[in-house]
C-alpha positions in Angstrom: 24.3 72.5 -70.0 22.0 69.6 -69.3 24.1 66.4 -68.8 22.3 63.2 -70.4 24.5 60.6 -68.9 22.6 60.5 -65.5 25.4 60.4 -63.4 24.8 60.1 -59.8 21.4 58.9 -60.3 20.7 55.5 -58.4 17.6 53.4 -59.9 16.1 50.5 -57.9 16.9 47.1 -59.4 13.8 45.5 -60.8 14.9 42.4 -58.6 16.2 43.5 -55.5 18.9 41.7 -53.9 18.7 40.2 -50.5 21.2 38.5 -47.8 19.9 36.2 -45.2 22.0 34.8 -42.5 21.3 31.9 -39.8 23.3 30.9 -36.8 23.4 27.3 -37.1 25.3 24.6 -35.2 28.6 26.1 -34.3 28.9 28.5 -37.2 26.2 30.0 -39.8 24.6 29.6 -43.1 24.3 32.6 -45.4 22.3 33.1 -48.6 22.7 36.0 -51.1 20.2 36.3 -53.9 18.0 38.5 -56.0 14.3 38.3 -55.8 12.6 38.6 -59.1 8.7 39.7 -59.0 5.8 37.8 -60.6 3.8 40.8 -62.0 0.9 38.9 -63.0 3.0 36.5 -65.2 2.7 32.7 -65.2 6.3 31.5 -63.9 6.8 27.9 -63.6 6.3 26.2 -66.7 6.7 29.6 -68.7 9.0 32.2 -67.6 10.9 29.4 -65.8 10.5 26.4 -68.3 10.3 23.0 -66.6 13.4 20.8 -67.2 15.8 23.8 -68.0 18.5 25.4 -65.8 17.5 28.2 -63.7 19.7 30.5 -61.9 17.2 30.2 -58.9 16.8 34.0 -58.7 17.8 36.9 -60.9 20.7 39.1 -61.7 23.8 37.7 -60.2 24.2 33.9 -59.4 22.8 33.0 -56.2 25.2 31.9 -53.5 24.9 29.6 -50.6 27.7 29.6 -47.8 28.0 26.9 -45.2 30.3 27.6 -42.2 30.8 23.9 -41.4 30.4 20.9 -43.4 26.7 19.6 -43.7 24.5 17.2 -45.0 22.0 18.5 -47.6 19.0 16.1 -48.2 21.1 13.2 -46.9 24.3 13.9 -48.8 27.5 15.5 -47.7 28.8 19.0 -48.3 32.0 20.4 -47.5 32.0 23.8 -45.7 32.6 26.9 -48.2 30.4 28.8 -50.9 28.4 27.7 -53.6 26.7 29.0 -56.6 23.2 27.4 -56.4 21.2 26.7 -59.6 18.0 24.5 -60.1 16.0 22.4 -62.5 12.4 22.9 -61.8 9.9 20.3 -62.8 6.2 20.1 -61.9 6.7 17.7 -58.9 10.5 18.2 -57.9 13.3 20.3 -58.3 16.9 19.3 -59.0 19.3 21.6 -56.6 22.8 22.1 -57.9 25.5 23.2 -55.6 28.4 24.4 -57.9 32.1 25.8 -57.4 31.6 27.8 -60.6 30.8 31.9 -60.3 29.6 32.6 -63.9 25.9 31.7 -63.6 23.8 29.7 -66.2 25.0 31.2 -69.1 28.4 29.7 -68.6 27.4 26.7 -66.8 30.0 24.0 -66.4 28.8 20.6 -65.1 32.4 19.6 -64.3 32.2 22.4 -61.5 29.4 20.9 -59.8 29.9 19.6 -56.4 26.4 18.1 -55.4 23.1 17.7 -56.9 20.0 16.7 -54.8 16.4 16.3 -55.7 13.8 17.7 -53.4 9.9 17.3 -54.0 7.8 20.5 -54.7 4.6 21.5 -53.1 1.5 23.7 -54.2 0.7 26.6 -51.9 -2.9 28.1 -51.4 -1.7 31.5 -51.9 0.7 33.2 -54.3 4.1 34.4 -53.4 4.9 37.5 -55.4 8.5 37.8 -54.8 10.8 35.1 -55.2 11.8 34.2 -51.5 14.2 32.1 -49.8 14.1 31.5 -45.9 15.1 29.4 -43.1 12.7 27.5 -41.1 12.2 24.6 -38.7 15.6 25.8 -37.1 17.4 23.6 -34.4 20.8 23.1 -33.1 21.5 20.6 -35.8 18.8 20.8 -38.5 17.0 23.4 -40.4 15.2 23.8 -43.8 15.9 26.1 -46.6 12.7 27.0 -48.3 12.3 28.5 -51.7 8.8 29.9 -52.8 7.5 31.9 -55.7 4.1 31.8 -57.4 2.5 28.9 -55.9 5.4 26.6 -55.8 7.5 25.9 -52.9 10.5 23.6 -52.3 12.0 22.7 -49.0 15.8 21.6 -48.7 16.7 19.8 -45.6 20.0 20.5 -43.9 21.7 19.0 -41.1 25.1 18.6 -39.3 26.5 16.3 -36.4 26.9 19.3 -33.9 26.6 16.8 -31.0 29.8 15.1 -31.7 31.6 18.4 -32.3 30.3 19.7 -29.0 31.3 16.5 -27.0 34.5 16.7 -28.6 35.0 20.5 -27.6 33.9 19.5 -24.1 36.3 16.7 -23.8 39.2 18.8 -24.9 38.1 21.9 -22.8 37.8 19.5 -19.8 41.6 18.6 -20.2 42.8 22.1 -19.4 43.4 23.8 -15.8 40.1 25.9 -15.9 37.6 23.4 -16.6 34.1 24.3 -17.8 32.2 22.2 -15.3 28.9 24.1 -15.5 28.7 24.4 -19.3 29.5 20.8 -19.9 26.9 19.6 -17.2 24.2 22.0 -18.6 24.7 20.7 -22.2 24.6 17.0 -21.1 21.3 18.0 -19.3 19.9 20.2 -21.5 20.0 17.9 -24.5 18.6 15.3 -22.6 20.9 12.5 -23.8 23.6 12.5 -21.0 21.9 13.1 -17.7 24.3 10.5 -15.9 27.4 12.5 -17.5 26.0 15.9 -16.2 25.7 14.2 -12.7 29.4 12.7 -13.1 30.7 16.0 -14.4 29.2 18.0 -11.3 30.7 15.1 -9.1 34.3 15.8 -10.5 33.6 19.5 -9.8 33.0 19.2 -6.3 35.5 16.7 -5.7 38.4 17.7 -8.1 41.8 17.0 -7.4 43.2 18.3 -10.5 44.0 14.8 -11.9 42.7 13.7 -15.4 40.7 10.6 -14.7 41.0 7.8 -17.4 38.2 5.0 -17.0 39.6 1.8 -18.8 37.5 -1.2 -20.0 39.7 -3.9 -20.5 39.0 -6.9 -22.8 41.5 -9.8 -22.7 43.5 -10.6 -19.5 45.6 -13.4 -20.7 49.6 -13.2 -20.7 49.7 -9.6 -21.9 46.4 -8.4 -20.2 47.7 -9.6 -16.9 51.1 -7.9 -17.4 49.1 -4.4 -18.3 47.0 -4.8 -15.1 50.2 -5.4 -13.0 51.7 -2.2 -14.6 48.9 -0.1 -13.8 48.7 -1.4 -10.3 52.4 -0.6 -10.0 52.5 2.9 -11.6 49.1 4.1 -10.4 50.4 6.3 -7.6 53.2 7.5 -9.8 51.0 8.6 -12.5 48.7 10.6 -10.2 51.5 12.5 -8.3 53.5 13.2 -11.3 51.4 13.4 -14.5 48.5 14.1 -12.9 46.6 11.1 -14.3 44.2 8.9 -12.4 43.7 5.4 -13.8 40.7 3.6 -13.0 40.0 0.0 -13.9 36.1 0.1 -14.4 35.6 -3.3 -16.3 37.6 -6.5 -17.0 36.7 -9.5 -19.4 38.1 -12.8 -20.5 36.4 -15.4 -22.8 34.2 -16.7 -19.7 33.6 -13.8 -17.3 33.3 -10.1 -17.2 33.1 -7.7 -14.1 31.9 -4.2 -13.8 32.8 -1.7 -11.0 31.5 2.0 -11.7 33.7 3.4 -8.8 37.0 1.6 -10.2 37.9 -1.8 -9.0 40.6 -2.6 -6.6 43.6 -4.4 -8.6 45.0 -6.4 -5.4 42.5 -9.5 -6.0 41.2 -8.9 -9.4 41.5 -12.3 -10.8 39.4 -13.7 -7.8 36.8 -10.8 -8.5 36.7 -11.5 -12.2 36.0 -15.2 -11.8 33.1 -14.4 -9.7 31.7 -11.9 -12.1 28.9 -12.5 -14.8 29.0 -14.5 -18.0 31.1 -12.7 -20.7 29.2 -11.2 -23.6 30.8 -8.7 -26.0 27.5 -7.3 -26.7 26.5 -6.8 -23.1 30.1 -5.5 -22.5 29.6 -2.9 -25.2 26.1 -2.0 -23.7 27.4 -1.5 -20.1 30.4 0.7 -21.3 27.9 3.1 -23.1 25.3 3.2 -20.4 27.9 4.1 -18.0 28.8 6.9 -19.8 32.1 8.1 -18.2 34.0 11.0 -19.6 37.6 9.8 -21.2 36.6 6.1 -21.5 38.9 3.7 -23.0 38.4 0.7 -24.5 41.4 -1.7 -24.4 41.5 -4.7 -26.4 44.3 -7.4 -25.5 42.8 -10.1 -27.7 43.6 -11.5 -30.9 40.1 -12.1 -31.6 38.5 -11.0 -35.0 35.0 -10.4 -33.4 36.3 -8.1 -30.9 38.1 -6.2 -33.4 34.8 -5.7 -35.3 33.3 -3.7 -32.4 35.8 -0.6 -32.3 33.4 1.4 -34.5 30.8 1.1 -31.9 33.0 2.5 -28.9 34.4 5.4 -31.4 31.1 6.6 -32.4 30.3 7.0 -28.5 33.2 9.1 -28.3 35.1 6.1 -26.6 38.8 5.8 -27.2 40.3 2.5 -28.5 43.7 1.2 -27.6 44.6 -2.3 -29.0 47.3 -4.7 -29.7 44.9 -6.7 -31.9 46.4 -6.3 -35.6 43.2 -7.7 -37.2 41.3 -4.3 -37.5 44.1 -2.2 -39.2 45.2 -5.0 -41.4 41.4 -5.7 -42.5 39.9 -4.3 -45.7 41.4 -0.9 -46.4 38.1 0.4 -46.2 37.4 -0.7 -42.6 40.9 0.7 -41.5 40.1 4.1 -43.1 36.7 4.1 -41.6 38.1 3.7 -38.0 40.6 6.4 -38.8 37.7 8.8 -40.0 35.4 7.8 -36.8 38.4 8.7 -34.6 38.8 12.2 -36.1 34.8 12.8 -36.2 34.2 11.9 -32.8 37.6 13.1 -31.3 38.0 9.6 -29.8 41.7 8.6 -30.2 42.4 5.1 -31.9 46.0 3.8 -31.1 47.6 0.6 -31.9 51.4 1.3 -31.4 51.8 -2.6 -30.3 50.3 -3.8 -33.6 53.7 -3.5 -34.9 56.9 -4.2 -32.6 55.4 -4.7 -29.3 56.5 -1.8 -27.3 58.8 -0.2 -29.6 57.8 3.3 -30.9 57.7 2.2 -34.8 54.2 3.5 -35.6 54.4 6.8 -33.4 57.7 7.6 -35.0 56.0 6.8 -38.5 53.3 9.3 -37.5 55.5 12.1 -36.9 57.4 11.7 -40.1 54.3 11.7 -42.0 53.0 14.7 -40.1 56.1 16.6 -40.6 56.1 16.4 -44.5 58.2 13.5 -45.0 57.6 10.7 -47.4 58.4 7.1 -47.1 59.7 5.4 -50.1 61.2 2.0 -48.9 60.7 -0.1 -45.8 62.9 -3.1 -44.8 62.3 -4.9 -41.5 62.4 -8.0 -39.2 59.1 -7.6 -37.8 58.2 -10.8 -36.0 59.9 -11.0 -32.5 58.6 -14.7 -32.4 60.1 -15.6 -35.8 63.4 -13.9 -34.9 63.5 -16.0 -31.6 62.8 -19.2 -33.3 65.5 -18.8 -35.8 68.0 -17.6 -33.3 67.5 -20.6 -31.2 67.1 -23.1 -34.0 70.2 -25.3 -34.3 71.8 -28.9 -34.3 71.0 -29.2 -30.9 67.3 -27.6 -30.8 64.9 -29.1 -33.0 62.5 -26.6 -34.9 59.7 -28.2 -33.3 61.1 -27.8 -29.6 62.0 -24.1 -30.5 58.5 -23.3 -31.7 57.0 -24.7 -28.4 59.4 -22.8 -26.3 58.3 -19.6 -28.2 54.7 -20.4 -27.2 55.6 -21.1 -23.7 57.6 -17.6 -23.5 54.6 -15.9 -24.8 56.3 -14.7 -28.1 53.9 -16.4 -30.7 50.2 -15.9 -31.0 47.8 -18.4 -29.5 47.8 -19.9 -33.0 51.5 -20.1 -33.7 50.9 -20.8 -37.5 49.7 -17.1 -37.7 53.4 -16.4 -36.9 55.0 -19.1 -38.8 53.0 -18.8 -41.9 54.0 -15.2 -42.2 50.4 -13.8 -42.0 51.6 -12.0 -38.7 54.4 -10.3 -40.6 52.2 -9.3 -43.7 49.8 -7.6 -41.2 52.6 -5.8 -39.7 53.9 -4.3 -42.9 50.7 -3.7 -44.3 49.9 -1.5 -41.3 53.0 0.6 -41.8 52.5 0.7 -45.4 49.0 2.2 -44.7 50.3 4.4 -41.9 52.9 5.9 -44.5 50.0 7.0 -46.6 49.5 4.3 -49.3 46.4 2.2 -49.8 47.2 -1.5 -50.0 45.1 -4.9 -49.3 46.8 -7.7 -47.7 46.2 -10.0 -50.8 48.6 -7.6 -52.6 51.5 -8.7 -50.4 53.6 -11.5 -51.7 54.0 -14.1 -49.0 56.9 -16.7 -49.6 56.1 -19.2 -47.0 58.8 -21.6 -45.8 56.3 -23.8 -44.4 55.6 -27.3 -46.1 51.9 -27.3 -47.6 51.1 -30.1 -45.1 51.9 -27.6 -42.2 49.8 -24.9 -43.6 46.9 -26.9 -44.2 46.5 -28.1 -40.4 43.3 -27.2 -38.6 44.4 -27.1 -35.1 47.5 -26.8 -32.9 48.0 -30.3 -32.1 48.1 -31.3 -35.8 50.3 -28.3 -36.5 52.9 -29.2 -34.0 52.7 -32.9 -35.2 53.4 -31.8 -38.8 56.4 -29.9 -37.4 57.8 -33.0 -36.3 57.0 -35.0 -39.3 58.6 -32.4 -41.5 61.9 -32.0 -39.3 64.2 -32.8 -42.2 62.7 -29.8 -44.2 63.6 -27.4 -41.5 67.0 -28.9 -40.9 67.9 -28.5 -44.4 67.0 -24.7 -44.5 69.3 -24.3 -41.4 72.1 -26.4 -43.1 71.8 -24.3 -46.3 72.3 -21.1 -44.3 75.2 -22.7 -42.2 77.1 -23.5 -45.4 76.7 -20.0 -46.7 77.8 -18.4 -43.4 74.3 -16.7 -43.4 71.6 -16.3 -40.9 67.9 -17.0 -41.3 65.7 -14.0 -40.9 62.0 -13.5 -41.7 62.2 -10.2 -43.7 59.4 -7.7 -44.8 59.8 -5.4 -47.5 58.0 -2.4 -49.3 59.6 -0.7 -52.2 58.0 0.9 -55.5 54.5 0.2 -54.5 55.2 -3.5 -54.0 55.5 -5.6 -50.8 56.7 -8.9 -49.8 57.4 -11.0 -46.9 59.6 -14.2 -46.7 62.5 -16.3 -45.1 65.9 -14.9 -46.3 69.6 -15.7 -46.0 71.3 -12.8 -44.2 74.9 -12.2 -44.9 77.1 -10.8 -42.3 77.4 -7.4 -43.5 73.5 -6.8 -43.3 72.2 -4.9 -40.4 69.8 -7.8 -39.8 72.6 -10.3 -39.2 73.3 -9.7 -35.8 69.7 -9.1 -34.7 69.5 -11.3 -31.4 66.8 -12.9 -29.3 63.3 -11.6 -29.9 64.4 -8.1 -31.4 62.8 -6.3 -34.2 64.6 -3.8 -36.6 62.8 -1.5 -39.0 64.4 0.7 -41.8 62.6 3.6 -43.1 63.9 5.2 -46.4 62.3 8.5 -46.8 62.9 11.9 -48.6 65.0 12.8 -45.4 66.5 9.6 -44.9 68.1 8.7 -48.2 71.5 7.1 -47.9 71.3 6.2 -44.3 67.7 5.0 -43.3 66.1 6.1 -39.9 66.4 2.6 -37.8 64.5 1.5 -34.9 65.6 -1.7 -33.1 64.7 -3.4 -29.9 62.5 -6.1 -28.5 59.5 -6.9 -30.5 57.8 -9.6 -28.8 56.9 -10.7 -25.2 54.1 -10.1 -22.7 56.0 -7.4 -20.6 57.0 -5.2 -23.5 53.6 -5.5 -25.4 51.6 -4.6 -22.2 54.1 -1.4 -21.8 53.4 -0.5 -25.4 49.5 -0.6 -24.5 50.3 1.3 -21.3 52.1 4.0 -23.3 49.3 4.4 -25.7 46.9 4.9 -22.7 49.0 7.6 -21.2 49.3 9.3 -24.7 45.6 9.6 -24.3 45.8 10.9 -20.9 48.3 13.6 -22.2 46.2 15.1 -25.0 
């Protein structure tokens, strides 16, 4: 009996399917589509109407798969698979990348991920079958060309392969079996890093298995000087025990700067610096970039706002940044977040442990909590070692003015002590902890209940500020007497809870863990999902040149151990 169902017969599709794949950057791009045929018909403006959504092919939805994040016509697109549709017009096409899968007949605009507009061009000769192909392919750029009838469009695609490869090289060069030849070849063949290629080969020939860290230090005041001393003291130990070779390539203060590509001797660095060239932060950046040394670390030991604004320049060049300068991380959230993203993108660590608590491992501990899945709900802290020192020593025998002066002499306050006493410094610190806890907040959102009289706050220089402390001595004595009468102690406390933050002077009773906080100590209490009834507590010296320098040193070593 004749079977009319035609089982087992395969008939060619009127619009044959095609899959094309192109190796690109460190992954690939794949296109799956069907190829409708012209067959003497008028296509664009007729079969494919202008201004209407088109499946950009035939049969099943056209699919693009990107193996890594890219930019399409200048706009960012995450790695993944997308249904691609278009809206052709006479002079341009709108290209739509969608997470949908149901084609144009069930199109849902809410599933769109990206829309770009690209110009269309007229071809001299007709293209019979709709065609998608790759052209002008390089390591980081290519075009996806679509052509049918006498119309062609080109979609530019690019990716930041250089930073990825540089990051891969940096990571690979930190293992025992280092790819010296591959690294040097890439530096040379790309034409961008001939100097680094030579440096890499030099390391190959003279390797002693120690990881070389090249430091560029900005700021050699109280803290900076202690930092240099600690490097000088620990240099031999680090090389023998941790296989880390620290080299100070550059030093700068506000007047002079000094560079030595081979690493400077630290026996007489002060004299050498005084004989250096005139300091200029733009020239400093240019010199660091021009030297182009692997494992370069910019160390900011200043409290200068203009220096904090240079971090992005370093991170974009795969140069790590270590800083005790709180200004960047307490600036606008957009800037803080941008620096964090640049650090990840260019595989350049951005570390600022000393922004809060000097050498105390507060930020590092917080990072581990968040990374392990814990969530911070509440923070209570005394975050100013300088203010704690001041209120621990302020009494009937020592005037407020004299204690503040002594705090400056000891190196506990900022160069401008009003930054500490106004609460600005504490507000910056709690803001950084809030942000590192995963919350978005601006410093203007923190309630600052200042204990300083308005006259003190309105002074423009240190001389006038200290004069105002003497003038308002009675104000400070009354605060002390009130605390004494209540059998309380004065502490400047920072709080965060329920999305709100505040800083201010408080009367602390004996039962509080803050009561017995001595000297220049800091204390932080984190209440989290895991630390509910009993908070995680971190306590210790939170001010002083030596402990701050040790915190900076620890961040440098963290980079060396990556």
